[in-house]
MIVEX-745420 format. One record per residue (C-alpha): residue in one letter; y, x, z. Coordinates in steps of 0.2 Angstrom, whole numbers, plus 5000, padded with zeros to 4 digits. Last residue first. Layout:
BEGIN
AYXZ;...
END
This chain:
BEGIN
X479952155028;X480152075011;X479551905018;X481051905031;X482151975019;X482051825006;X482151695018;X483951785025;X484351775007;X484051605004;X485051545022;X486551625017;X486451554999;X486451385009;X487651435018;X488951485007;X488451344994;X488951245010;X490451305015;X491051324999;X490851104996;X491751085014;X492851225006;X493251094989;X493250925000;X494650985012;X496150965000;X495350794992;X495250735008;X496950775016;X497750595008;X496450505021;X497850405030;X498950375015;X497350345002;X496850185016;X498450125015;X498850114996;X497150044995;X497449905008;X499049845000;X498149854983;X496949734991;X498049644998;X499149634981;X497549594972;X497349444982;X498949404982;X498949364962;X500649354959;X501149364943;X500249294929;X498649424925;X499149524910;X498549484892;X500249454884;X501749554898;X501749484914;X503549374919;X504549444931;X505449304942;X507449244942;X507749044943;X509349004937;X510348854945;X511848764937;X513248734951;X514848654944;X515948634926;X517048754937;X515748874942;X514648904958;X512948994953;X511448944963;X510349084959;X508349054964;X507449254966;X505349254965;X504049384973;X505449444984;X505949604994;X507849584999;X508449784998;X509749875009;X508750035005;X507550035021;X506849855014;X506049944999;X505250075008;X504749935018;X503949825006;X503049995001;X502050015018;X501449855016;X501749755005;X502749614994;X503149784983;X501149804980;X501449684963;X502649864958;X501549854941;X501449684937;X503249644945;X503949624963;X505749574964;X507049674972;X508649584977;X510349704979;X511949604989;X513749654989;X514949554999;X515449725005;X514749874999;X513149935010;X512049884995;X513249984982;X513050124994;X511150114992;X510850074975;X511750204970;X511050314980;X509350274977;X509750304956;X510450474962;X509050524971;X507750484955;X506050584961;X506450524978;X506750364973;X505250354967;X504150434983;X504950344996;X504350164980;X502750224980;X501750334966;X499650374973;X499250214964;X500050274945;X499450174932;X499850004944;X501250054957;X502550114943;X504150054952;X505549934946;X504249844936;X505049694942;X506849584941;X507849724952;X509649604954;X511049664958;X512249514967;X514349544965;X515849574976;X517149664969;X517149834958;X515649904951;X516050084944;X514450174956;X513350034953;X513750044935;X513550234933;X512050214944;X511450124928;X511550244916;X510850384926;X509450274930;X508850254913;X509250414907;X508350504920;X507150394915;X506850444899;X507250634904;X505850644915;X505650614936;X503950634945;X503450494960;X503550354945;X504850234939;X504350114929;X506250074927;X505649884917;X506849774925;X508849744927;X509849614934;X511749634933;X512649474943;X514649464948;X515449364958;X517149284953;X516449104957;X515249104970;X513349154968;X512349064979;X510349154983;X508949094984;X507349184987;X505549154985;X503949224994;X502249194986;X501449135001;X502949015003;X504449025016;X506048975007;X507749055013;X509148995008;X510349105007;X512049175012;X511649335013;X509949375009;X508449305019;X506449325014;X504849245018;X502949295021;X503149365040;X502549545045;X503849625039;X505449535046;X506349485033;X508249605031;X509849485041;X511249545027;X513049495034;X513949355027;X513949285009;X515549165008;
END
């Protein structure tokens, strides 16, 4: 029986799922035992951006309806590319979830239910969920974050093992490139720290131009005297 959720520590490369057998590695794997009578829902490729559109609203609303009507114990797996962090580098899980409130509320509500577990796997478009600050934003909605998931499914025929992980599209680098993840994390940290710079830069430029014009005007006035 799965017990109380114990989120992974933000600084540890290790994940813990209720009733799970954590596996420590540099790319992070979690293992979950699915008991008889449990339902498992796996979805991927939402590519949620910081602003919703008709397509994302339709997909997330259909998914939310499934969670809102869920009966009994179960596991929900978002198997990669839930968030669009590659083509929209200023995006974040928090921004994407804020733009899709019904989807976010359904996930949080499901995660809070008895014998419910949510696992979010990194994809090639949202590998940044493995590192801070994005990791903490996903954990805040009650989910466990990992690069891959090992399911141990109990049935009348015995125990079956299934691995769930996101596969990069043809032509893309395989998941998960740790150097790229680290570089991505540093980029997000810099972006969050200096978000105001694009707003201030035009003002600074205008002041410099105004100063140059004023100095030239003063010089011309002195010469004319």
